[in-house]
C-alpha positions in Angstrom: -34.9 -57.7 -133.8 -34.1 -60.4 -131.0 -35.9 -60.5 -127.6 -35.5 -63.3 -125.5 -36.6 -63.2 -121.9 -34.9 -66.5 -121.0 -31.7 -64.6 -121.3 -33.0 -61.3 -119.5 -29.9 -59.2 -118.1 -30.4 -56.2 -115.9 -27.5 -54.5 -117.2 -29.0 -55.2 -120.8 -32.4 -53.8 -119.7 -30.5 -50.5 -118.7 -28.6 -50.4 -122.1 -31.6 -51.0 -124.1 -33.5 -48.3 -122.1 -30.7 -45.7 -122.6 -30.4 -46.7 -126.2 -33.9 -46.0 -126.6 -33.7 -42.7 -124.7 -30.7 -41.4 -126.7 -32.4 -42.5 -130.1 -35.5 -40.4 -129.3 -33.5 -37.4 -128.2 -31.2 -37.7 -131.6 -34.4 -38.0 -133.7 -35.8 -34.8 -132.2 -38.6 -36.5 -130.5 -40.1 -35.3 -127.2 -42.2 -38.2 -125.3 -45.3 -36.8 -126.7 -44.3 -36.8 -130.3 -42.9 -40.6 -129.8 -46.1 -41.4 -128.2 -48.2 -40.3 -131.0 -45.7 -42.0 -133.5 -45.6 -45.3 -132.2 -49.1 -45.5 -130.5 -48.1 -46.0 -126.9 -48.5 -43.6 -123.8 -46.1 -41.0 -122.7 -46.3 -43.2 -119.1 -45.4 -46.3 -121.1 -42.5 -44.9 -122.9 -41.2 -43.2 -119.6 -41.2 -46.8 -117.9 -39.4 -48.2 -121.1 -36.7 -45.5 -120.8 -36.2 -46.2 -117.4 -36.2 -50.0 -117.9 -39.0 -50.6 -115.8 -40.8 -52.0 -118.7 -39.5 -54.0 -121.4 -42.4 -55.5 -122.9 -41.1 -57.0 -126.2 -44.2 -56.1 -128.2 -43.8 -52.4 -127.1 -40.2 -52.5 -127.5 -40.8 -53.4 -131.1 -43.1 -50.7 -131.8 -40.6 -48.1 -130.3 -37.5 -49.6 -132.4 -39.6 -49.4 -135.6 -40.5 -45.5 -134.8 -36.8 -44.6 -134.3 -35.7 -46.8 -137.3 -33.5 -48.8 -134.8 -32.3 -52.2 -136.4 -32.4 -54.6 -133.6 -32.9 -54.6 -129.6 -31.6 -57.6 -127.7 -33.0 -58.1 -124.1 
């Protein structure tokens, strides 16, 4: 996974947020399920899925839980 805050782009942040939300739904996870799986709170996941919080360490945990290959911010 490549995450670089020096190349932060709001278009990409929305894309990452929607990619995570879609991957979660495709995996059949509710927000509660994913929170348990990756060790984050539902509130933290909601912030990620709305692009309000794209903390690299949280993104990495979500990507691992959803078995996503790479996320680039």
